[in-house]
C-alpha positions as CSV (number, residue, x, y, z in Angstrom):
1,M,107.7,108.4,165.0
2,I,110.7,106.1,164.7
3,R,109.9,103.7,167.6
4,P,106.8,102.1,165.7
5,I,109.1,101.4,162.6
6,V,111.9,100.0,164.7
7,A,109.4,97.7,166.4
8,I,108.0,96.5,163.2
9,V,111.6,95.8,161.9
10,R,112.4,94.0,165.0
11,R,109.3,91.8,165.0
12,N,109.9,90.9,161.3
13,L,113.5,90.0,162.0
14,I,112.5,87.6,164.7
15,K,109.9,86.1,162.7
16,F,112.5,85.4,159.9
17,T,114.9,83.8,162.3
18,R,112.3,81.3,163.4
19,D,111.4,80.6,159.7
20,R,114.6,78.5,159.1
21,M,113.2,76.3,156.4
22,R,112.4,79.4,154.3
23,L,116.1,80.5,154.6
24,I,117.5,77.1,153.8
25,L,115.4,76.7,150.7
26,S,116.4,80.2,149.5
27,L,120.0,79.5,149.9
28,L,119.6,76.1,148.4
29,M,118.0,77.6,145.3
30,S,121.0,80.0,145.0
31,G,123.3,77.0,145.2
32,I,121.5,75.3,142.4
33,F,121.7,78.3,140.2
34,L,125.4,78.6,140.9
35,F,126.1,75.0,140.0
36,I,123.8,75.0,136.7
37,F,125.0,78.4,135.3
38,S,128.6,77.9,136.2
39,F,128.9,75.8,133.1
40,V,127.1,78.4,130.8
41,T,129.2,81.3,132.2
42,K,132.5,79.6,131.7
43,S,131.8,79.4,128.0
44,A,129.7,82.5,127.6
45,A,132.1,84.9,129.4
46,A,135.4,83.3,128.4
47,G,136.8,86.8,127.7
48,L,136.5,87.7,131.3
49,E,139.4,87.3,133.8
50,H,137.4,85.6,136.6
51,P,134.1,84.2,135.0
52,M,133.1,82.4,138.2
53,N,133.3,85.6,140.3
54,Y,131.2,87.3,137.5
55,L,128.5,84.7,138.1
56,I,128.7,84.8,141.8
57,S,128.2,88.5,142.0
58,G,125.1,88.0,139.8
59,I,123.6,85.5,142.0
60,V,124.3,87.6,145.2
61,I,122.4,90.3,143.7
62,M,119.5,88.1,142.5
63,T,119.3,86.6,146.0
64,V,118.7,90.1,147.3
65,F,116.2,90.8,144.6
66,Q,114.1,87.6,145.1
67,T,114.2,88.0,148.9
68,A,113.3,91.6,148.9
69,L,110.4,90.9,146.5
70,N,109.1,87.7,148.1
71,N,109.2,89.0,151.7
72,S,106.3,91.2,151.1
73,M,104.2,88.1,151.2
74,G,104.6,88.4,155.1
75,I,102.3,91.5,155.1
76,L,99.4,89.4,153.6
77,E,100.0,86.7,156.2
78,D,100.0,89.3,159.0
79,I,96.6,90.5,157.8
80,Q,95.0,87.1,157.5
81,S,96.3,86.1,161.0
82,G,94.8,89.2,162.6
83,F,98.1,90.6,163.7
84,M,97.9,93.5,161.2
85,K,94.3,94.2,162.5
86,E,95.8,94.9,165.9
87,I,98.5,97.2,164.5
88,L,96.0,99.2,162.3
89,V,93.7,100.1,165.4
90,S,96.9,101.2,167.4
91,P,98.1,104.8,167.1
92,I,100.4,104.0,164.3
93,Q,100.2,105.5,160.9
94,R,100.0,103.3,157.9
95,W,103.0,104.9,156.3
96,Q,105.1,103.9,159.3
97,I,103.9,100.2,158.8
98,A,104.9,100.4,155.2
99,V,108.2,101.7,156.0
100,G,108.8,99.3,158.6
101,Q,108.0,96.3,156.2
102,I,110.3,97.8,153.5
103,L,113.1,98.2,155.9
104,S,112.8,94.7,157.5
105,S,112.6,93.2,154.0
106,T,115.7,95.1,153.1
107,V,117.8,93.8,156.0
108,I,116.7,90.3,155.5
109,S,117.6,90.4,151.8
110,V,121.0,92.0,152.6
111,L,121.7,89.4,155.1
112,Q,121.0,86.6,152.7
113,G,123.1,88.3,150.0
114,A,125.9,88.5,152.6
115,I,125.6,84.7,153.3
116,I,126.1,84.0,149.5
117,I,129.1,86.4,149.5
118,V,130.7,84.4,152.3
119,A,130.0,81.3,150.5
120,G,131.6,82.8,147.4
121,L,134.8,83.5,149.3
122,F,135.4,79.7,149.2
123,L,134.9,79.6,145.6
124,G,137.6,82.2,144.8
125,L,135.7,85.5,145.2
126,K,138.1,88.2,146.3
127,F,137.4,91.8,147.3
128,D,139.0,94.4,149.6
129,L,137.3,96.4,152.5
130,L,136.4,99.3,150.4
131,H,134.7,97.3,147.6
132,G,133.0,95.2,150.3
133,V,131.4,98.4,151.8
134,L,130.4,99.7,148.4
135,A,128.9,96.3,147.6
136,L,127.0,96.4,150.9
137,G,125.6,99.8,149.8
138,V,124.4,98.6,146.4
139,M,122.9,95.5,148.0
140,T,121.1,97.9,150.4
141,L,119.9,100.1,147.6
142,S,118.6,97.1,145.7
143,G,116.9,95.7,148.7
144,L,115.1,99.0,149.3
145,T,114.0,99.4,145.8
146,F,112.6,95.9,145.3
147,S,111.0,95.8,148.8
148,A,109.1,98.7,147.9
149,V,108.2,97.1,144.6
150,G,107.1,93.9,146.4
151,L,105.1,95.8,149.0
152,Y,103.2,97.7,146.2
153,L,102.4,94.5,144.5
154,A,101.1,93.1,147.7
155,A,99.0,96.1,148.3
156,L,97.9,95.8,144.7
157,A,97.0,92.1,144.8
158,K,95.5,91.9,148.3
159,D,95.4,88.2,147.8
160,S,98.4,85.9,148.3
161,S,97.5,83.7,145.3
162,N,97.6,86.7,143.1
163,F,100.6,88.2,144.7
164,Q,102.5,84.9,144.0
165,L,101.3,85.0,140.4
166,L,102.3,88.7,140.2
167,V,105.8,88.0,141.7
168,M,106.4,85.1,139.2
169,L,105.4,87.3,136.3
170,V,107.8,89.9,137.4
171,T,110.6,87.6,138.6
172,L,111.2,85.4,135.5
173,P,111.6,88.0,132.8
174,L,113.5,90.3,135.0
175,T,115.8,87.6,136.1
176,F,116.9,86.0,132.9
177,L,117.1,89.2,131.0
178,S,119.3,91.0,133.6
179,G,122.6,89.4,132.9
180,A,122.7,87.9,136.3
181,Y,123.1,84.3,135.2
182,I,123.8,84.8,131.4
183,P,125.8,87.7,130.2
184,V,123.8,90.3,128.4
185,T,126.5,90.4,125.8
186,V,125.6,86.9,124.5
187,L,121.8,87.4,124.4
188,P,120.1,87.9,121.0
189,R,120.1,91.4,119.8
190,I,116.4,91.4,119.5
191,L,116.1,91.2,123.3
192,L,118.4,94.1,124.1
193,P,115.8,96.8,124.1
194,V,113.9,94.7,126.9
195,V,117.3,94.2,128.7
196,C,117.7,98.1,128.7
197,L,114.1,98.4,130.1
198,N,115.0,96.0,132.9
199,P,115.7,97.7,136.1
200,L,117.4,94.6,137.5
201,T,120.1,94.8,134.6
202,Y,121.2,98.2,136.1
203,T,121.4,96.7,139.7
204,T,123.3,93.7,138.5
205,A,125.6,95.8,136.4
206,V,126.4,98.3,139.4
207,F,127.0,95.4,141.8
208,R,129.4,93.5,139.4
209,Y,131.2,96.7,138.8
210,V,131.9,97.3,142.4
211,M,132.3,93.8,143.6
212,L,134.8,92.9,140.7
213,G,136.6,96.2,141.1
214,M,136.2,97.3,137.4
215,E,136.6,101.1,137.9
216,T,139.9,101.1,136.3
217,L,138.5,99.6,133.0
218,P,137.8,101.9,130.1
219,T,134.2,102.4,128.9
220,A,134.7,100.1,125.9
221,A,135.8,97.2,128.2
222,L,133.0,97.9,130.5
223,V,130.4,97.6,127.6
224,K,132.1,94.4,126.5
225,S,131.9,93.0,130.1
226,G,128.1,93.8,130.3
227,V,128.3,96.3,133.1
228,A,127.8,99.4,130.8
229,F,125.5,99.6,128.0
230,S,125.7,101.4,124.6
231,V,122.2,102.4,123.6
232,G,123.1,104.0,120.3
233,G,124.0,107.5,119.2
234,G,127.1,107.4,121.2
235,L,125.2,107.4,124.5
236,V,126.6,104.8,127.1
237,I,124.9,104.0,130.4
238,T,127.7,103.8,132.7
239,P,127.6,102.1,136.1
240,L,127.2,105.5,137.9
241,F,124.2,106.3,135.7
242,S,122.9,102.9,136.2
243,S,123.0,103.5,140.1
244,L,121.0,106.8,139.7
245,L,118.5,104.9,137.6
246,V,118.0,102.4,140.4
247,L,117.8,105.2,143.0
248,V,115.2,106.9,141.2
249,L,113.2,103.8,140.6
250,G,113.4,103.0,144.5
251,A,112.2,106.5,145.4
252,I,109.3,106.2,142.9
253,F,108.1,102.9,144.2
254,L,108.6,104.1,147.8
255,V,106.2,106.8,147.3
256,L,103.8,104.6,145.3
257,C,103.8,101.7,147.7
258,V,103.3,103.9,150.8
259,R,100.4,105.7,149.0
260,R,98.8,102.4,147.9
261,F,99.3,100.8,151.3
262,S,97.8,103.9,153.2
263,R,94.5,103.7,150.9
264,A,94.3,99.9,150.6
265,N,91.2,98.0,152.2
266,F,92.7,94.8,153.7
267,S,89.4,93.7,155.2
268,S,88.9,91.0,152.4
269,V,92.4,89.8,152.0
270,K,92.7,86.0,151.3
271,V,95.9,84.1,152.0
272,F,97.1,81.0,150.4
273,H,99.1,79.1,153.2
274,R,102.5,77.7,152.3
275,H,103.5,74.3,153.3
276,H,107.0,73.5,154.1
């Protein structure tokens, strides 16, 4: 039962290592965002002790999010190339294919996030071994959650051009209303309900909480730093509760994407070829 999943993960990792241009472009985009938003963060997060580390942690989790979501494009390419047809006629159940795709996307997204962390060390990012392990756990949870979301969207779209449109529609609002680049504390109050409905908000908050070692701060300071959220009536969404929300969301989309993938008819999938 496990061997087919491992085989799919291994195959996708090999495919990823051969697509170097995709990796370079992804890391280059993260570097561009770091350069652009560093000026915004220094002024918007002036009350924070280490505003640059605040931004770097946001870019790390954003890299994991976007990589996990975009890697699901590979399933459509496999179907178009005929590779998936060979798998589907083999004695492998579809849920095993779906889980293999999710796990491989998670590993790839975590690896790219780790590369950004290593680069961040040269920019002053500091953390101890315990917080590094916890950060890796948050990255893995984020990767699993949004890989499941991406696979669900791919199975829903069944067309790479539609999938790219869906990803763009999902990525843009989630990214800029999550606090990853611009602290949620400086966003207009009219946008706060949308921020609180954004699952990426909680992923970013938990990762920052862990990466920056903010567990000793009181709740009021966490709210002021944008890693906890006051939703009225004295209710505060703490980083621990945020992690539970992300976990529940991941479980829901894992079930949804496996069910959708198991029932999908991929015989008429059309793929838009990317040119590097």
